[in-house]
Backbone as JSON, one array per atom type, in Angstrom:
{
  "sequence": "MKSASSRSEKPQSAKRKSTSMQSKTDWGKLKSRTAKADDEHPEADVKHIIRGVVRRGLTPLPSKASISLRVDQDVLEWFKSQGPGYQTRINTVLRAFRDASV",
  "N": [[72.99, 359.46, 268.63], [71.7, 356.2, 268.68], [68.45, 354.78, 268.8], [67.0, 352.38, 271.09], [65.5, 350.64, 269.68], [66.59, 350.34, 267.21], [68.03, 348.52, 264.48], [70.79, 347.91, 264.62], [71.42, 347.79, 267.27], [70.1, 345.65, 268.32], [70.42, 342.44, 269.74], [72.04, 339.71, 268.07], [70.16, 336.96, 267.13], [70.63, 333.61, 267.86], [70.33, 330.44, 266.2], [67.88, 328.31, 267.47], [68.35, 325.29, 269.14], [66.94, 322.09, 268.52], [64.66, 320.75, 270.8], [63.7, 318.28, 270.77], [64.66, 314.93, 270.44], [63.93, 313.13, 268.58], [63.46, 312.33, 265.18], [61.38, 314.08, 262.91], [60.76, 313.21, 260.48], [58.85, 311.48, 258.13], [59.61, 308.55, 257.33], [58.55, 306.29, 256.06], [56.65, 307.35, 254.28], [58.35, 308.86, 252.68], [59.96, 306.85, 251.53], [58.02, 305.47, 250.05], [57.34, 307.4, 248.17], [59.73, 307.57, 246.78], [59.84, 305.04, 245.61], [57.67, 305.22, 243.86], [58.64, 307.2, 242.17], [60.68, 305.84, 240.88], [59.2, 304.1, 239.31], [58.08, 305.86, 237.53], [60.14, 306.63, 235.9], [61.44, 304.97, 233.54], [63.95, 304.89, 232.41], [65.72, 304.64, 234.42], [65.82, 302.04, 234.97], [67.35, 298.94, 235.77], [68.19, 297.34, 233.63], [68.63, 299.19, 231.57], [70.7, 300.7, 232.62], [72.75, 298.8, 232.88], [73.05, 298.11, 230.2], [74.12, 300.49, 229.19], [76.56, 300.55, 230.54], [77.8, 298.22, 229.61], [78.19, 298.87, 226.93], [80.28, 300.67, 226.98], [83.54, 301.4, 225.88], [83.35, 299.78, 223.7], [83.05, 299.51, 220.11], [81.41, 302.22, 218.43], [77.84, 302.19, 218.0], [76.35, 301.43, 214.86], [74.97, 304.01, 212.77], [71.48, 304.71, 212.42], [68.95, 304.53, 209.91], [65.98, 306.13, 209.03], [63.23, 304.62, 207.61], [60.5, 303.81, 205.39], [58.76, 300.9, 205.44], [57.1, 298.28, 203.94], [55.44, 295.57, 205.16], [53.96, 292.29, 205.48], [50.88, 292.1, 207.27], [50.5, 290.04, 209.18], [53.11, 289.26, 209.71], [54.2, 291.57, 210.9], [52.51, 291.74, 213.15], [53.3, 289.41, 214.47], [55.99, 290.01, 215.19], [55.5, 292.21, 216.87], [54.04, 290.93, 218.86], [55.95, 289.64, 220.3], [56.87, 291.34, 222.19], [58.15, 294.47, 223.6], [60.44, 296.33, 221.51], [60.29, 295.43, 218.94], [61.04, 296.5, 216.46], [63.8, 296.56, 216.61], [64.29, 293.83, 216.72], [63.39, 293.08, 214.15], [65.32, 294.4, 212.65], [67.56, 292.94, 213.5], [67.01, 290.4, 212.45], [67.08, 290.99, 209.72], [69.77, 291.76, 209.51], [71.04, 289.34, 210.15], [70.23, 287.81, 207.98], [71.53, 289.21, 205.94], [74.22, 288.77, 206.68], [74.34, 286.0, 206.43], [74.08, 285.71, 203.76], [76.42, 286.43, 202.61]],
  "CA": [[72.77, 358.25, 269.41], [70.64, 355.4, 268.1], [67.44, 354.33, 269.76], [67.1, 350.98, 271.49], [64.76, 349.79, 268.74], [67.26, 350.27, 265.92], [68.53, 347.19, 264.13], [72.18, 347.67, 264.99], [71.58, 347.58, 268.71], [69.44, 344.43, 268.75], [71.36, 341.31, 269.75], [71.83, 338.7, 267.04], [69.57, 335.75, 267.71], [71.22, 332.37, 267.36], [69.33, 329.42, 265.94], [67.59, 327.47, 268.62], [68.51, 323.86, 268.92], [65.72, 321.33, 268.74], [64.59, 320.09, 272.1], [63.29, 316.9, 270.53], [65.74, 314.09, 269.95], [63.39, 312.25, 267.56], [63.26, 312.91, 263.85], [59.98, 314.26, 262.54], [60.65, 312.76, 259.1], [58.02, 310.3, 257.9], [60.45, 307.76, 256.45], [57.7, 305.41, 255.25], [56.08, 308.15, 253.19], [59.46, 309.22, 251.8], [60.34, 305.65, 250.77], [56.97, 305.16, 249.07], [57.46, 308.39, 247.1], [60.91, 307.19, 246.0], [59.46, 303.88, 244.81], [56.81, 305.71, 242.78], [59.48, 307.95, 241.24], [61.4, 304.87, 240.07], [58.26, 303.58, 238.33], [57.8, 306.9, 236.55], [61.31, 306.86, 235.07], [61.95, 303.67, 233.13], [65.35, 304.94, 232.04], [66.49, 304.29, 235.6], [65.73, 300.6, 235.1], [68.66, 298.3, 235.84], [68.57, 296.87, 232.29], [69.15, 300.32, 230.81], [71.99, 301.09, 233.2], [73.73, 297.77, 232.5], [73.29, 298.24, 228.76], [75.04, 301.62, 229.0], [77.88, 300.19, 231.05], [78.35, 297.2, 228.72], [78.57, 299.51, 225.67], [81.5, 301.48, 227.12], [84.76, 300.8, 225.38], [83.11, 299.06, 222.46], [82.91, 300.38, 218.95], [80.1, 302.88, 218.42], [76.78, 301.53, 217.25], [76.16, 302.06, 213.54], [73.83, 304.93, 212.75], [70.26, 304.13, 211.87], [68.24, 305.33, 208.91], [64.54, 306.0, 209.13], [62.65, 304.27, 206.32], [59.14, 303.29, 205.4], [58.88, 299.53, 204.95], [55.81, 297.6, 203.91], [55.52, 294.13, 205.44], [52.65, 291.68, 205.68], [50.3, 292.4, 208.58], [50.73, 288.93, 210.11], [54.53, 289.29, 210.1], [54.34, 292.67, 211.84], [51.83, 291.37, 214.4], [54.12, 288.43, 215.17], [57.11, 290.72, 215.83], [54.96, 293.01, 217.98], [53.58, 290.04, 219.94], [57.13, 289.19, 221.04], [57.14, 292.31, 223.25], [58.8, 295.72, 223.18], [61.68, 296.21, 220.76], [60.06, 294.65, 217.71], [61.81, 297.07, 215.34], [65.17, 296.09, 216.79], [64.32, 292.42, 216.32], [63.31, 293.05, 212.69], [66.65, 294.79, 212.19], [68.47, 291.83, 213.78], [66.72, 289.35, 211.47], [67.6, 291.44, 208.43], [71.23, 291.72, 209.58], [71.43, 287.93, 210.09], [70.05, 287.4, 206.59], [72.63, 289.82, 205.18], [75.48, 288.09, 207.0], [74.27, 284.64, 205.92], [74.13, 285.78, 202.29], [77.77, 286.81, 202.16]],
  "C": [[71.57, 357.51, 268.83], [69.69, 354.95, 269.18], [67.6, 352.84, 270.03], [66.4, 350.07, 270.49], [65.45, 349.69, 267.39], [67.87, 348.88, 265.73], [69.94, 346.94, 264.67], [72.36, 347.39, 266.47], [70.9, 346.32, 269.2], [70.46, 343.29, 268.74], [71.01, 340.31, 268.64], [71.24, 337.46, 267.71], [70.2, 334.53, 267.05], [70.09, 331.37, 267.1], [69.13, 328.59, 267.2], [67.79, 326.02, 268.24], [67.2, 323.17, 269.24], [65.77, 320.68, 270.1], [64.19, 318.63, 271.96], [64.47, 316.12, 269.97], [65.26, 313.14, 268.86], [63.19, 313.01, 266.27], [61.77, 313.01, 263.57], [59.75, 313.82, 261.09], [59.8, 311.5, 259.03], [58.74, 309.44, 256.88], [59.64, 306.84, 255.55], [57.12, 306.14, 254.06], [57.17, 308.52, 252.19], [59.88, 308.04, 250.94], [59.3, 305.32, 249.72], [57.01, 306.16, 247.91], [58.64, 308.06, 246.2], [60.58, 306.01, 245.1], [58.59, 304.3, 243.63], [57.64, 306.44, 241.74], [60.25, 306.99, 240.34], [60.49, 304.3, 238.99], [58.0, 304.59, 237.22], [58.95, 307.1, 235.57], [61.92, 305.53, 234.64], [63.41, 303.7, 232.73], [66.26, 304.63, 233.22], [66.45, 302.79, 235.85], [67.13, 299.99, 235.02], [69.12, 297.83, 234.45], [69.19, 298.0, 231.48], [70.53, 300.75, 231.31], [73.07, 300.09, 232.78], [74.06, 297.87, 231.02], [74.28, 299.37, 228.48], [76.44, 301.29, 229.45], [78.55, 299.19, 230.11], [78.85, 297.84, 227.43], [79.86, 300.31, 225.79], [82.71, 300.72, 226.61], [84.57, 300.0, 224.11], [83.02, 300.04, 221.31], [81.52, 301.01, 218.96], [79.09, 302.09, 217.6], [76.63, 302.21, 215.9], [74.93, 302.96, 213.57], [72.66, 304.25, 212.07], [69.66, 305.09, 210.85], [66.75, 305.08, 209.07], [63.97, 305.74, 207.74], [61.19, 303.9, 206.5], [59.22, 301.92, 204.74], [57.51, 298.87, 205.02], [56.04, 296.11, 204.11], [54.11, 293.6, 205.62], [52.19, 291.91, 207.11], [50.59, 291.29, 209.6], [52.18, 288.89, 210.59], [54.75, 290.39, 211.14], [53.69, 292.33, 213.18], [52.65, 290.35, 215.18], [55.29, 289.1, 215.88], [56.63, 291.52, 217.01], [54.54, 292.13, 219.15], [54.74, 289.54, 220.8], [57.51, 290.16, 222.15], [57.81, 293.55, 222.7], [60.11, 295.46, 222.44], [61.51, 295.45, 219.45], [60.85, 295.2, 216.53], [63.27, 296.63, 215.41], [65.3, 294.64, 216.37], [64.23, 292.29, 214.8], [64.68, 293.39, 212.1], [67.66, 293.64, 212.37], [68.27, 290.69, 212.78], [67.28, 289.74, 210.11], [69.13, 291.4, 208.4], [71.73, 290.26, 209.48], [71.28, 287.4, 208.67], [71.17, 287.94, 205.7], [73.93, 289.06, 205.41], [75.5, 286.65, 206.46], [74.41, 284.61, 204.39], [75.53, 286.04, 201.77], [78.62, 285.63, 201.87]]
}
């Protein structure tokens, strides 16, 4: 015979329901943390998402080759002053020159 203190004889306790009908979640704090998380992850920017969607179904982008290219300092500074993506813009100018030469 098992004693009254043994595990098998203790009644199973059910989860108690909350007596409060109000949420204890601080929604303002949660929303502010979500906004900060969006700032920390630029890949979640709408421009990046749209770019990925627009590329679907199109031909794959040509592969890139890493090179060392010497250009005049003022030319490089001008491309950089135009904002992020200066290397892509340099590539676009070179491609336009190639296409115009054909």
